[in-house]
C-alpha positions as CSV (number, residue, x, y, z in Angstrom):
1,M,94.0,-25.8,-48.9
2,I,92.6,-23.2,-46.6
3,G,89.0,-23.7,-47.5
4,R,88.5,-20.4,-49.3
5,H,87.8,-19.7,-53.0
6,R,90.9,-18.7,-55.0
7,S,89.5,-15.2,-55.8
8,T,88.9,-14.5,-52.1
9,V,92.6,-15.3,-51.4
10,E,93.8,-13.2,-54.3
11,R,91.6,-10.3,-53.2
12,E,93.1,-10.4,-49.7
13,I,96.6,-10.6,-51.0
14,K,96.0,-7.7,-53.2
15,R,94.4,-5.7,-50.4
16,H,97.5,-6.2,-48.3
17,S,100.1,-5.2,-50.8
18,G,101.1,-8.6,-51.9
19,R,101.8,-10.1,-48.5
20,Y,99.1,-11.5,-46.3
21,R,99.5,-11.0,-42.6
22,P,96.5,-12.2,-40.6
23,E,96.8,-9.9,-37.5
24,P,96.8,-6.6,-39.3
25,A,94.2,-7.9,-41.7
26,Q,91.9,-8.7,-38.8
27,R,92.5,-5.3,-37.2
28,K,91.6,-3.6,-40.5
29,A,88.5,-5.7,-40.8
30,V,87.3,-4.9,-37.3
31,A,87.9,-1.2,-37.9
32,R,85.9,-1.3,-41.2
33,H,82.9,-2.8,-39.3
34,E,83.0,-0.6,-36.2
35,G,81.3,2.3,-37.9
36,K,78.4,0.3,-39.2
37,D,74.9,0.7,-37.7
38,K,74.0,-2.0,-35.3
39,H,70.6,-3.7,-35.1
40,E,68.2,-2.1,-32.7
41,A,67.8,-4.2,-29.6
42,F,64.3,-5.3,-28.6
43,T,64.2,-3.2,-25.4
44,P,61.3,-3.3,-22.9
45,A,60.2,0.2,-24.2
46,I,60.1,-1.1,-27.8
47,M,58.4,-4.3,-26.6
48,N,55.7,-2.2,-24.9
49,F,55.3,0.0,-28.1
50,V,54.9,-3.1,-30.3
51,A,52.5,-4.8,-27.9
52,D,50.3,-1.7,-27.6
53,R,50.1,-1.5,-31.4
54,L,49.4,-5.2,-31.8
55,K,46.5,-4.9,-29.4
56,K,45.1,-2.2,-31.7
57,D,45.3,-4.7,-34.6
58,Y,48.2,-3.0,-36.3
59,G,50.3,-5.3,-38.6
60,P,54.1,-5.6,-38.2
61,E,54.7,-3.5,-41.3
62,Q,52.3,-0.8,-40.0
63,I,54.0,-0.7,-36.6
64,K,57.5,-0.4,-38.2
65,G,56.2,2.2,-40.7
66,R,54.6,4.3,-38.0
67,A,57.7,4.1,-35.8
68,D,59.9,5.2,-38.7
69,R,57.6,8.1,-39.6
70,D,57.6,9.3,-36.0
71,N,61.4,8.7,-35.6
72,D,60.8,6.2,-32.8
73,P,63.2,3.3,-32.4
74,C,61.7,0.0,-33.5
75,V,62.8,-3.5,-34.7
76,S,62.1,-5.0,-38.1
77,P,58.7,-6.2,-39.1
78,E,60.1,-9.7,-39.3
79,R,61.3,-9.5,-35.7
80,I,57.8,-8.3,-34.6
């Protein structure tokens, strides 16, 4: 047993033309994920932006919404 559901194993075998080779599979997986957007880091500039809005009694959703509307980088309301 490899600790994966049967359908997962079947999908991987099908994806790799009937023969599973872990090294090329890992390279392909990494390549698929490289182009995805990464989470915005909580930089000092963003921290100052958030802290300023919190002092003005803005809520996390309001802070994120305003940042999105102004095309400013910001973290998620849950992170705030």
